[in-house]
C-alpha positions as CSV (number, residue, x, y, z in Angstrom):
1,M,-34.7,-58.4,-10.0
2,L,-36.7,-57.4,-7.0
3,F,-40.0,-55.5,-7.1
4,K,-41.2,-53.9,-3.8
5,N,-44.2,-52.3,-2.2
6,A,-46.8,-53.1,-4.8
7,T,-50.4,-54.2,-4.2
8,I,-50.1,-57.7,-5.5
9,Y,-52.9,-59.8,-6.8
10,T,-51.2,-63.2,-6.9
11,M,-54.5,-65.0,-7.6
12,E,-53.2,-67.6,-5.1
13,Q,-54.2,-65.6,-2.0
14,D,-55.9,-62.4,-1.0
15,P,-54.3,-59.2,-2.4
16,F,-51.6,-57.7,-0.2
17,V,-48.9,-55.1,-0.2
18,G,-45.6,-56.8,-0.7
19,D,-42.7,-57.8,-2.9
20,F,-41.7,-60.3,-5.5
21,R,-38.5,-61.4,-7.1
22,I,-37.9,-62.8,-10.6
23,D,-34.9,-64.5,-12.1
24,K,-34.2,-66.4,-15.3
25,G,-37.8,-65.8,-16.5
26,V,-39.7,-67.1,-13.5
27,F,-41.0,-65.8,-10.2
28,T,-38.6,-67.0,-7.4
29,Q,-40.0,-65.3,-4.3
30,V,-43.3,-63.7,-3.3
31,G,-43.8,-62.1,0.1
32,T,-43.2,-59.1,2.3
33,D,-40.1,-57.3,3.4
34,L,-37.9,-59.2,1.0
35,T,-34.2,-58.1,1.3
36,P,-32.3,-57.1,-1.9
37,D,-29.3,-59.2,-2.8
38,V,-26.0,-57.3,-3.2
39,G,-26.1,-55.5,-6.5
40,E,-29.6,-56.6,-7.3
41,D,-31.8,-54.3,-9.4
42,V,-34.7,-53.1,-7.2
43,Q,-37.9,-51.5,-8.5
44,D,-40.1,-49.6,-6.0
45,L,-43.7,-50.0,-7.1
46,N,-45.2,-48.0,-4.2
47,G,-48.8,-47.1,-5.0
48,L,-49.0,-49.4,-8.0
49,F,-50.8,-52.7,-8.6
50,V,-49.4,-55.9,-10.0
51,F,-51.5,-58.7,-11.6
52,P,-50.4,-61.9,-13.4
53,G,-50.5,-61.6,-17.2
54,L,-54.0,-62.1,-18.4
55,V,-55.0,-65.4,-20.1
56,E,-57.5,-65.8,-22.9
57,S,-58.9,-69.3,-23.2
58,H,-60.7,-69.0,-26.5
59,C,-59.9,-66.6,-29.4
60,H,-58.6,-66.4,-33.0
61,L,-55.9,-63.8,-32.3
62,G,-53.6,-63.5,-35.3
63,M,-55.8,-65.7,-37.5
64,E,-58.2,-62.9,-38.7
65,E,-56.0,-60.0,-39.4
66,T,-56.9,-56.4,-38.9
67,A,-57.8,-53.9,-41.8
68,I,-57.9,-56.7,-44.3
69,R,-60.5,-59.1,-45.8
70,F,-60.0,-62.6,-47.2
71,E,-56.3,-62.1,-47.7
72,G,-55.8,-62.2,-43.9
73,D,-58.7,-64.4,-42.9
74,D,-57.5,-67.9,-42.0
75,V,-60.1,-68.8,-39.3
76,N,-62.4,-71.2,-41.1
77,E,-61.7,-73.8,-43.8
78,I,-65.2,-73.9,-45.2
79,T,-64.7,-76.7,-47.7
80,D,-65.6,-79.7,-45.5
81,P,-67.5,-79.9,-42.2
82,I,-65.0,-82.4,-40.8
83,T,-61.4,-80.9,-40.8
84,P,-59.8,-82.0,-37.5
85,N,-56.4,-82.1,-39.4
86,M,-56.3,-78.3,-39.7
87,R,-53.8,-76.8,-37.3
88,G,-54.4,-73.3,-36.0
89,I,-50.7,-72.6,-35.7
90,D,-50.4,-72.7,-39.5
91,G,-52.9,-69.9,-39.9
92,C,-51.6,-67.5,-37.3
93,N,-49.7,-64.3,-38.2
94,P,-48.1,-63.0,-34.9
95,M,-47.0,-59.8,-36.6
96,D,-50.5,-58.6,-37.1
97,E,-51.1,-55.5,-34.9
98,T,-53.9,-57.2,-33.0
99,V,-51.3,-59.3,-31.2
100,E,-49.3,-56.3,-30.2
101,L,-52.4,-54.5,-29.0
102,A,-53.3,-57.6,-26.9
103,L,-49.9,-57.5,-25.3
104,K,-50.3,-53.8,-24.5
105,G,-53.7,-54.6,-23.0
106,G,-52.0,-57.0,-20.5
107,V,-53.0,-60.2,-22.3
108,T,-49.8,-62.3,-22.3
109,T,-51.1,-65.9,-23.1
110,V,-53.9,-66.9,-25.5
111,A,-55.4,-70.1,-26.8
112,A,-56.1,-69.5,-30.5
113,G,-57.4,-71.7,-33.2
114,P,-60.0,-72.3,-35.9
115,G,-63.5,-70.9,-35.9
116,S,-66.9,-72.5,-35.7
117,A,-67.9,-73.1,-39.3
118,N,-67.1,-76.8,-39.2
119,V,-68.3,-79.6,-36.9
120,L,-64.7,-80.3,-36.4
121,G,-62.5,-77.4,-37.3
122,G,-58.9,-78.4,-36.2
123,T,-56.6,-77.8,-33.3
124,F,-56.1,-74.8,-31.0
125,F,-52.7,-73.9,-29.6
126,A,-51.4,-71.7,-26.8
127,Y,-48.9,-68.9,-27.3
128,K,-47.4,-65.9,-25.6
129,T,-48.2,-62.5,-27.2
130,K,-44.6,-61.3,-27.3
131,G,-42.5,-62.1,-30.4
132,N,-42.5,-62.3,-34.1
133,C,-42.1,-66.1,-34.7
134,I,-45.1,-68.2,-33.8
135,D,-43.0,-71.3,-33.3
136,E,-41.0,-69.5,-30.6
137,M,-44.0,-67.9,-29.0
138,T,-46.0,-71.2,-28.7
139,I,-46.0,-72.9,-25.3
140,Q,-48.3,-75.8,-26.2
141,N,-49.5,-77.2,-29.5
142,P,-52.0,-78.6,-29.7
143,I,-54.0,-77.7,-26.7
144,A,-57.6,-78.5,-27.8
145,M,-59.6,-79.8,-30.8
146,K,-62.3,-77.4,-32.0
147,A,-65.9,-78.6,-32.4
148,A,-69.0,-76.6,-33.2
149,F,-72.7,-77.0,-32.6
150,G,-75.7,-75.0,-33.6
151,E,-76.3,-72.2,-36.1
152,N,-72.8,-71.8,-37.6
153,P,-72.3,-75.2,-39.1
154,K,-75.9,-75.2,-40.2
155,R,-75.5,-71.8,-42.0
156,C,-72.1,-72.6,-43.6
157,Y,-73.3,-76.0,-45.0
158,K,-77.0,-75.3,-45.6
159,D,-78.4,-77.3,-48.5
160,K,-75.0,-79.0,-48.9
161,K,-74.0,-81.3,-46.1
162,I,-75.9,-80.0,-43.0
163,D,-79.5,-78.8,-42.5
164,T,-80.2,-79.9,-38.9
165,R,-78.6,-80.2,-35.5
166,M,-79.1,-83.9,-35.9
167,Q,-76.6,-84.0,-38.8
168,I,-74.0,-82.1,-36.8
169,S,-74.2,-84.7,-34.0
170,A,-74.2,-87.6,-36.5
171,L,-71.1,-86.3,-38.3
172,L,-69.3,-85.9,-35.0
173,R,-70.3,-89.4,-33.7
174,E,-69.3,-90.9,-37.0
175,T,-65.8,-89.4,-36.8
176,L,-65.4,-90.4,-33.2
177,E,-66.4,-94.0,-34.0
178,K,-64.0,-94.1,-37.0
179,A,-61.2,-92.7,-34.8
180,K,-61.9,-95.3,-32.1
181,E,-61.8,-98.1,-34.7
182,Y,-58.6,-96.6,-36.4
183,L,-56.9,-96.4,-33.0
184,A,-57.9,-100.0,-32.0
185,K,-56.4,-101.4,-35.2
186,K,-53.2,-99.4,-34.8
187,E,-52.8,-100.6,-31.2
188,A,-53.5,-104.2,-32.2
189,G,-50.6,-103.9,-34.7
190,K,-52.7,-104.2,-37.8
191,D,-51.8,-102.7,-41.1
192,V,-53.8,-99.5,-41.3
193,A,-53.8,-97.0,-44.2
194,Y,-52.7,-93.6,-42.9
195,D,-55.7,-91.2,-42.4
196,Q,-54.7,-87.6,-41.5
197,K,-58.1,-86.7,-40.1
198,L,-58.3,-89.8,-37.8
199,E,-54.7,-89.4,-36.7
200,A,-55.7,-85.9,-35.5
201,M,-58.6,-87.3,-33.5
202,I,-56.5,-89.9,-31.6
203,P,-55.6,-87.6,-28.7
204,V,-59.3,-86.8,-28.3
205,I,-60.2,-90.4,-28.0
206,K,-57.4,-91.0,-25.6
207,K,-58.6,-88.0,-23.4
208,E,-55.2,-86.3,-24.0
209,L,-56.9,-83.4,-25.8
210,P,-60.3,-81.9,-25.0
211,L,-63.0,-81.0,-27.6
212,K,-63.4,-77.3,-27.5
213,C,-67.1,-77.1,-28.1
214,H,-68.7,-74.0,-29.5
215,A,-72.2,-74.1,-28.0
216,H,-74.5,-71.2,-27.3
217,R,-78.0,-72.6,-26.9
218,A,-79.0,-74.8,-24.0
219,D,-80.0,-77.7,-26.2
220,D,-76.6,-77.6,-27.9
221,I,-74.8,-77.4,-24.6
222,L,-76.7,-80.5,-23.4
223,T,-75.9,-82.3,-26.7
224,V,-72.2,-81.7,-26.0
225,I,-72.5,-83.2,-22.5
226,R,-74.5,-86.1,-23.9
227,I,-71.8,-87.0,-26.6
228,A,-69.0,-86.4,-24.1
229,K,-70.6,-89.0,-21.8
230,E,-71.2,-91.4,-24.7
231,Y,-67.6,-91.4,-25.8
232,D,-65.9,-90.7,-22.5
233,I,-64.1,-87.7,-23.8
234,E,-63.1,-84.4,-22.2
235,V,-64.8,-81.2,-23.4
236,T,-65.0,-77.5,-22.6
237,L,-68.3,-75.6,-23.0
238,D,-67.3,-72.5,-25.0
239,H,-69.6,-69.5,-25.2
240,A,-72.3,-71.1,-23.0
241,T,-74.8,-68.3,-23.7
242,D,-77.8,-70.1,-22.3
243,A,-75.9,-71.7,-19.4
244,R,-78.0,-69.8,-16.8
245,C,-81.0,-72.0,-17.5
246,I,-79.2,-75.3,-17.2
247,V,-76.8,-74.6,-14.3
248,E,-77.4,-77.8,-12.4
249,Q,-76.8,-80.0,-15.5
250,I,-73.6,-78.2,-16.3
251,K,-72.4,-78.4,-12.7
252,E,-73.2,-82.2,-12.6
253,S,-71.2,-82.7,-15.8
254,G,-68.1,-81.2,-14.3
255,F,-67.1,-79.5,-17.5
256,P,-65.8,-75.9,-17.4
257,C,-67.5,-72.9,-19.1
258,I,-65.8,-70.3,-21.2
259,C,-68.3,-67.4,-21.3
260,G,-68.7,-64.8,-24.0
261,P,-68.4,-62.8,-26.0
262,S,-71.1,-60.8,-24.3
263,F,-70.4,-57.3,-25.6
264,G,-72.1,-56.1,-28.8
265,H,-75.3,-56.9,-30.7
266,K,-77.2,-60.1,-30.6
267,T,-76.3,-60.9,-34.2
268,K,-78.1,-64.3,-34.4
269,F,-80.9,-66.1,-32.7
270,E,-78.8,-68.3,-30.5
271,L,-77.4,-65.2,-28.8
272,K,-80.7,-63.9,-27.6
273,S,-79.9,-64.7,-24.0
274,K,-76.3,-63.4,-23.9
275,S,-75.5,-61.4,-20.8
276,F,-72.6,-60.4,-18.6
277,K,-74.6,-61.9,-15.7
278,T,-73.8,-65.5,-16.9
279,P,-70.2,-65.8,-15.6
280,G,-71.3,-64.7,-12.1
281,V,-74.2,-67.1,-11.9
282,L,-72.0,-70.1,-13.0
283,N,-69.3,-69.1,-10.6
284,K,-71.7,-68.9,-7.6
285,A,-72.8,-72.4,-8.5
286,G,-69.2,-73.7,-8.2
287,I,-68.5,-74.1,-11.9
288,L,-65.1,-73.3,-13.2
289,V,-65.6,-70.2,-15.4
290,S,-63.4,-68.0,-17.6
291,I,-64.4,-65.0,-19.7
292,T,-63.6,-64.7,-23.4
293,T,-63.5,-61.9,-25.9
294,D,-63.6,-64.5,-28.8
295,S,-61.2,-62.0,-30.5
296,P,-61.7,-60.5,-33.0
297,V,-65.4,-60.4,-32.0
298,I,-64.2,-58.2,-29.2
299,P,-60.7,-56.8,-29.6
300,Q,-58.4,-58.9,-27.4
301,Q,-57.1,-55.9,-25.4
302,Y,-60.6,-55.5,-23.9
303,L,-60.5,-58.8,-22.0
304,S,-60.3,-56.9,-18.7
305,L,-63.2,-54.7,-19.7
306,C,-65.3,-57.8,-20.2
307,A,-64.4,-59.0,-16.7
308,A,-65.3,-55.5,-15.3
309,L,-68.7,-55.7,-17.0
310,A,-69.3,-59.2,-15.5
311,A,-68.4,-57.7,-12.0
312,K,-70.9,-54.9,-12.7
313,E,-73.5,-57.5,-13.4
314,G,-73.0,-59.2,-10.1
315,M,-69.9,-61.4,-10.3
316,D,-67.6,-61.0,-7.3
317,E,-64.8,-58.7,-8.3
318,Y,-62.0,-61.0,-7.2
319,E,-63.7,-63.9,-9.0
320,A,-64.0,-61.8,-12.2
321,I,-60.2,-61.2,-12.1
322,K,-59.7,-65.0,-11.6
323,A,-61.9,-65.5,-14.7
324,I,-59.2,-63.8,-16.9
325,T,-56.1,-65.1,-15.1
326,I,-56.0,-68.4,-13.1
327,N,-59.3,-69.9,-14.3
328,P,-58.5,-69.9,-18.0
329,A,-55.1,-71.2,-17.1
330,K,-56.7,-74.1,-15.3
331,I,-59.1,-74.8,-18.1
332,L,-56.2,-74.9,-20.6
333,K,-54.2,-77.0,-18.1
334,L,-51.5,-74.4,-18.2
335,D,-51.8,-73.3,-14.5
336,N,-48.4,-74.8,-13.8
337,R,-46.9,-72.0,-15.8
338,V,-49.3,-69.0,-16.1
339,G,-52.3,-67.4,-14.5
340,S,-50.9,-66.5,-11.1
341,I,-47.9,-65.0,-9.4
342,K,-46.1,-67.9,-7.7
343,A,-42.6,-69.1,-7.3
344,G,-41.6,-71.3,-10.2
345,K,-44.2,-69.9,-12.6
346,D,-43.4,-67.9,-15.7
347,A,-42.7,-64.3,-14.8
348,D,-45.6,-62.8,-16.8
349,F,-47.1,-59.8,-15.0
350,I,-48.5,-56.4,-15.5
351,I,-48.0,-53.2,-13.5
352,C,-51.0,-51.0,-13.3
353,T,-52.0,-47.7,-11.8
354,K,-55.3,-49.0,-10.5
355,N,-57.3,-52.3,-10.2
356,I,-57.3,-54.1,-13.6
357,L,-61.1,-53.8,-13.6
358,D,-61.1,-50.1,-13.2
359,T,-61.7,-48.5,-16.6
360,Q,-59.5,-45.6,-15.6
361,N,-56.6,-47.9,-15.0
362,E,-53.4,-47.4,-17.0
363,I,-51.1,-50.3,-17.7
364,Q,-47.6,-49.0,-17.1
365,S,-45.6,-52.1,-18.0
366,V,-46.0,-55.7,-19.2
367,Y,-43.5,-58.4,-18.5
368,V,-43.3,-61.7,-20.4
369,D,-41.0,-64.4,-19.2
370,G,-39.3,-61.9,-16.9
371,K,-38.5,-59.4,-19.7
372,K,-40.2,-56.1,-20.1
373,A,-42.3,-56.3,-23.2
374,V,-44.2,-53.0,-23.0
């Protein structure tokens, strides 16, 4: 199928008016003046805009269902602060209407997983928002291991197992040490009793899976960086509310930031500095940045609105679009498949009446894997 005469934001080059072709679920050509093949279906998109499907790098979509309470809340297993053996995919209901609304909002790929109650909460996974079977929708599982610092673990385990930030760090270090020892014994061929939690941590120790670190306050962000250096592990800095006051330290670390959610009330002390200015400041410093809704904190379909508000607060407009397309794809290491319009990548794209950051924009169509989904 050939699409012609659209203003195309490939996220690989400056926007241009041109054409693109899809076949067997992938983009096959992107350019100008492409000639239709004999009998080929041609869609004229004159006056319309095309963007890659939006990518969300941190959410709980499908794990906390809409219009329901505990019955549909599968985000946090608040029975033990160390639960790396939890798997987000086992708590996701793709038939909840929030997933359909995300798709209609142009969000075609999300990374979803456990919340931030526990020091180690379990694994995130990445899935496409079209379908009714999470196994068929999933494109990578696992994709990250959730860790949390700051107020949430302190609140959830106050007067039980955690009272201070020191204990959060101590529990994480203890688990990392045990996992290193467990792995060393296995690799040495020793007889080791199976431990589900430590098995789940092996990919983290081997740098095959990043720790996805919930950290709002500057001191918590710096603790993440400190522990990452100590154990030579990969991390992402999720939320990064106070990041503007430690830009140089974050840049030196080389770790990416997933900023947000920045819309709504400051519901706890560690959010006192939250601002849509943060993504732009970090981007200008050369830090890889994506923007998050942390759905359901902000409904997933408003990811583009969050980027628009970041642009309003000083982020370059094109960079704001990158923060909801190619940048989260890079952070998730899925940029070989999603996040931009390029030959060989999944044909996930949205057709719009205006720029995706324009609040008056209407999404006319959403395609996932080359098939019209909306």
